[in-house]
N, C-alpha and C positions, 0 to 999 in steps of 0.2 A: 235238459241235453242243451249243450251250446247252441248259439244261434248263427255260429262261423265256422270257417274249414279253411286252415294253414294250406299252401301251395308252393312248394318250393319251385324256385326258378321257373317262373308262368310263360315265359317266352321262349323254352326250351333249354337244352342243356348248355355249359358253358363251352368256346371254342378256345380248348388248351392246347393248340396248335398257332395261334395266331402269334406272328412276329414279337408282338409285345408281352406275350403270356411270360413271367416268372414261375420256375420251380426253387423251391423255396421250405425249409425244413420251420414245423411249427414249435414256436418258444413259447409255448403255454396253451392262452386259451384261443386259438384262431379257429372261427367259425364257417364248415363247410357247409354251401348254401344245397347244396344238392341234397344231404340226409339231415341237417339241419342239428349235427352232432357239434360238438367243440373236438376239434384237433388236439390227440394226447401229444406231450412235447415228445419231439423228434419225428413225428408225423409228416410224410414226404405233401407237400399240398401244392397247389398252381394258383399263384395270384392273375385273373386276367379281367379284361375288362368285359363288362355285362348290361345289356340294356334290357330291364323287364317288362317294359312295356309290350301290350298284343297289339295296339291300335298306336295311329300317327300321333303325338303330341308335341306342344311345345314344351310339356315338361319331361319329355322323353330323352335320353340319352345315356352314354356307355358310362361308367361305375367301377373300380376293383370291388372284385371280389374272391375268395378263397372256394377252392374246391380240394379234394381229396386230390393228389397224383393218380393213385390206383384207386379202380372202381371200389363203390361203395354205394349200399343199399339206399335208393332214393326214400324219402320222407314218404310214408304214406298218409295222401290228404282223407283223413277220420273227422267227424264235426265232434270239438270238442278236444282233439288232440290237440297238447302245446308241444312245442320243441323244448328240448332243455337247453338252449340257446337263450330263453327267455327271462328267465329269473337272474337276479344280479346284475341287468345291465338296464343303461338307459335310452330309451326306446323314442324314435319318433316315428309317429302313423301319419299317414295323409292318405284322406279321403278324396276318391276320383267318381266323377261322374260316367255315363255310356261313352262318353266323346273324350275320356282320359284328360278332363278339365281340374282341377285340383277346387274341391270346395268345402275345406277343412282341414284341419292339422291338428294334433295333440302332443307335446312329450311329457313322458311319464318313465316311470319306472317300472322297472318287467312285471315287476310282482300287482300291478295293476292293467295287465296289459287287457286281460279278457275283461273287464270293466268295460274299459275306454275303445276297443274293439266293438263292443257290443253298442254302447253308446253310439258309436260314429257310422257303423253300419245301421242306427237305427231310421237315420232322416232317408227319406224316402226318394231324396235325388242321389245319393251314392250307390254307385254299382258296385266297386271294390277298394279296397286300401292295399298302403305298401306301406312295410315297415322298415325302417334303416335303424340302424346303432346309431344314435345319436352323437356320441364324440364323434368317429372319422366320417356317419353317416353315408357309411355301405349300403348300399340295398340287402335286406335281409331273407325277406318274403312277400308274398301277398296272401289277403286276406279277402274272402267271398263269405256270402249268406250261404249257412249251410241248407 
């Protein structure tokens, strides 16, 4: 059994009604952060700002994320369950302590995600991980010990 669990949108849902939010149609592999599925070509999306931190930290800040414009079923966190968005992407994994101070990081291929997340969570000082898509740098999901 896996030692971690993936959680989408850890700080609550994305506010799609903010003045800076933009509606768009997917042109391919746009990742929805709510259901953790890739949007199909032509699916309606909202691009909005999101801060995934649940505690104050110098590392906190808003960044761009996509969510389906119409309701989608949120990803159900279960130990060992992986998102379809992981394979085929380059990921940046950032480890944080209980005060949300970064303690480590790794950039790796999505196919090595489980191994990398397990290794980073193995450090006693690590409380949680944030995963970002390495190219654009956008927040993807949070990872906690199971």
